[in-house]
N, C-alpha and C positions, 0 to 999 in steps of 0.2 A: 314457473318460474326457476322453482329451486332444481327441477331436472335439468335447467338450461345450468343455471350456474356451477353444479355438481360436472356437466360435461364440459365446461369453460373451463375450469380448473383441474379437468382429469389429467393433465401434462403436468403439473406443478411435481415440485420436488420437495420434500418437507425434512429436508436433511437437520435445519435447526430444531425440530422435533422429533429428530431420531439420531442422538448423539452417539459417535462411533469410537468417542475418545475422552479421556477425562476432562480437558479443556474446555468442550463440546457442550458434556455433561454438565457441566457446573453454569454453564452460560444458560442453557435451558433451565436449570432450576431457578436462576435467577430473574427468568423471564415468565417464570410459571409464579414465581411467589410473586412478583412485581404485580404481574396482571391480577394475581387472586385478591391482593392489598386495594386493588383502584376499584375491580368488583364490589366492595363492599362499599361503596360511595355508588358505583353505577348503576346498580341492580335496585337497591331500593327508591334512588332518583326515578329509574324508570317507571318502578312499579308503581310511586305516588304521581306520577306523572298522570297515570289512568287513573288511580283510585280515588283522587281528590277532585278532579273535574265530575267525576260522576255520584260522588255521596253528598257534595256541596252543590250540585247546579242548581238554580234557579227554579225552574219547577217543582222540584221534590214536594213531594204532600208534606215531610214532619219536616217543620224548621224550628220545633223546640230549642233545640242548641244554638242556636244561632245567640249570638253576644257581642251585641256592637259597642259596649266599653271593655273590650278585650283590648290589654296592652303589651302582655309581657308572660312569658313562660320560661322560670328557671330550667326544668327538665327540656324543654324545646332547645334552649341556648345553648345546654351544657352537650346535649346531641350533634347540633348544628357546626358547634367549635372545636368540642372534644377529641371528636371521631375522627376530623379532619387531622388536626395537630397529631394524634398519635399516629396515625397513617404516615405524616408526614415523617416522624420521628422514625418508626419502622425505615421507611426508605430508606432515609439518609444513613442509618446503619447500615442496613444490607447494601448499600452503595460503597460505604466506605471500607466494608470487609472483603467484596466483590471486587472491588478495585485493584486492591492489593494483592487479592489472591491469584486475579487473574491477567497480571501484570506481564505483557505481553515479553518484555525484557525479562521477567523472573523465571530462572531455568525451574526445573522440573523432578530438581534431583531428591525434594522430598518426597516422591512416590516410591522411590527406590526400586525403579522400574529395570534394573540393568544399565549397561554402558550407551549412553547416546550417542546418535550418529550426527557427525556434524555436514550439513549442507549448504552449500552457498549459492543463491538464486540469484538471479542475474534476468529483469527483463528488458527484452529488446522489442524492435517493432517489426511484428507483433508475435512474438514468442516468447517462452521462457527455457533458460539453461540453466540446469541444475549440477552444479559441481561436489563433487564428495571426494573431499583433500585426504581422507583418513584411506581411502582407496583408489585414488588417483585416475580416476575415471569420469566423465561428466555424461549428460543426458538432455536433448531437446526435445520440450513438450512430453515428458513423460518424468514420473517421479516416483521412483521405487523406494518404499519404507520396510524396516521389519516391524513386525506386531508386537506391543507389547513394551517396545523402548524409543526413549523421550528421542524427538528430532529436534535437532539447534538448529534454526535458520540465520544464516546472514545474508542481508538483502541489498541489492543495490539496483540502478539502474542504468543505462547506455544513453537513454535521451530524457522522454518524459515522464511524470511521474506514474505510475501503478501501483496496484495492490494486489497482494498473493492472498488470497482467498479459497478454503479448502471449509466449506460451511460443514460437512459430516464433521470433521475433526476440529475444529475452533474457529477463533475470531481470526479477522485479517491485520496487515499490518502494509504498510505504504513501502513501496520501493523509490528512492530519488535518485538522482545524480549528482554526485560528488558526496554521496552521504551512505553511512549504511547503520540498516535498521534491524531490530533483530525479532526474531518468533519463536515460540517454545511450544511445539505440538505432540500430542502422542497416538497412535492407534490401537483401539482396544480391540480390533476385531480384525481377519484379514476381511480382504474385499477389495472393490475397485470404487474410488470414491473420488467425484468429479471436481476439479479444480480451475480456477480461472483469474484473470485479471478484474477485479471489481471497480475501477476506474475507467472512465473513457480517456481512449488515448489515441484517436484518431480514427483512419478508414480500415485497419484490421481488427479493429479492438473486438468484435463480435467473435472472431474466429480464437480468438488469443486465450484455448483452454489448454486443460493437461488431464489424464487419468493419472490417479494418486494410487498405486498399487502398496497394497497392504499385504507383507506376507510372511511366512515364516522364516527363521533365520536361515534355514537352510533352501528356500527358495528365494531369498535375498542374495545370498553367496550367490545362490546360481545364475543371479539377475548382474550379479558383477564381474564374472566370469563370461557370460554372454557380452556384456559391453566391450569385455576387454579384446575377445575372440573378432567381435562385429566392427568396432570403431577405427576411427583413425587419430590422427594427433590433433590435440587443441591447443594449438601456437597462437601467440600475439597475432601473426599472420593470418591463421584460419578463423582466430575469433573475428578479426576486422570483418572477412567474408563474411562469416554468418551477422554479424550485425549489420548489413544492410537489409534494408526494409523486405518482408516478403510476407505475405499472409497465406494461412491456411499450410504453415510448414508441418512435413511429415516427420514422424519421430525419427531420430537418429541420434547415435551413441559415438564418444569419443573413447577410445582406448587408454588414452594417456594428457594430461594435461600439466602445461608448465607451470614451473612452478611460480608463483608467487603472481599469477595472471589475475586473479580474482581483485586482491589488493591495487594492481593497476587499474582495472576496471573501476575501483573506488575514487584511485587519485586520479583519474581521467587522462592517463597517459601512455596507453597501450600502444598507440603509433609512435612509431620510431622517432626521437629528436625532439617529443612532445615535453611541456615541462608538468613532474608531477605537483599537485595541488600540497601537497605539503613543502616540496620546494619555494613554491611560488609565495606560501603562506610567510614562509622563512625570509625570503627575500624581501616582502613588503614589511615585515617588521623590521628590517635593517635599515630600511629607506629607499628600497625598490632599487630600479635598474638604472634612473636617472634618464637621461636623454640616449646614452649610447647604447641603453637597452629599447630601443622603441626600434630600431631595425630587424629584432627579434620575437615582432608580435606576432608572427605565425607560429612559435613554439608555444603562444600561451593561447593560440586560439582552439575551441573545441567544437562548438556549436554550428562555425559555418560547414563544414564537412559534413553533416547530419544534416543536413534543410533537406525539406520535401515539400512536394506541392498538395494540395489537396487531394489528392488520389493516391499519396503515399510513394510517388516517384521520386527517386533522389534530383536535387535540384544544384549543378554545378556551378560553385561560386570560384569567382577568380581570387588568387589569394592573394591577402592586404598587400597593398602597394607598399613598394621601399620608400620611404622619405630621405629627402635631403637632409642632413644631420643639420649643415650649416645654414639652411635657410632655418631649421628648428631654434637653433642657438641665437640668430641674429633675430629672429619672430620674439624669443623669450627672454630677451635680454632688454630685446625696445620696448614690449607689453608682454610680460608674464600673464597674464589672463588670456592672451590671444591663442596661447596653447591648446585650448580646450575648444576652440574656435571651431564651425563646422568644417573651413576650408584644411584643418587640419586633419580631422577625421578622416576625411573623404580622398586625403594624401597629395592635393592640389594645394599647395601653397607658394605663393611667390616671394621673394626678397623684400617686396616694398611693407613697408611698417603698414599694420591694418587697426584700422578706428574702431576698436572691441566696444565703443561707448553705446 
């Protein structure tokens, strides 16, 4: 059975226990320390679970130590309560220290490891886009980083929630539509490390992975030059083409990136004519667009253009219907509550007064 178990696990990767970066090393240490503290309780319990039934079995020959009047032992109480309390205090302290030390939003400047590299990561269906704003290049499903220099990630998603995970380098953080999250990692050694999305996101999830290439500064600069020589242009138009769902997308490069593209992805307004989320919130704060703003609903719509079926195929939905403003006004003045009725939402509202009771 032991050999069968070893054979079944022979394909497993133990990146968590073989860290290649400072963050991953700290996480490994926390895992080992916490496991060791818990074994202080687990190992004695396992031993006693065998020892006591054997020692105090009913058919033993010597029962002279049997004491039917036993009711209390201070030593046992101190051990039973004191040791777990000390372990909980130690675990609480470690959790506090490492939670702040390994905060994914905390920069790694304290390592004095050189100039950090900025990477803007976008999770798409089902591929990863990495933009290097300092170098003006981008890559799909391949992340290149220089060894020994901090990597400052800014993450977002074009559709559903995903997670950027490079186990050999450290923890992971979510990427979400309309939001920007951060992650800071560093590679202490050169090599190729496996990366993927660790959050299920649909039919192409199993192939949503990439290689992280940790290399020397010279090799990293050569990789940048390769991207500039082989890549195309990443504009708003080409990004929208890339954004369409694909499975097992090959590695590709972009030699130039349109200014402000990542911010537009975060703001959900890459498409021409779409209202950016910041402007949308400002309008809401000022009272909204009122009834006159209803015909502009398509400028605020985002998810409809990205609807897919269970196999990942895009589903074409008709544009939102253009409502009759006079009907809206009349319905609102006759019965303000009716403005949120199902007829309004579907775009079919007659001028007759509705009974909203």
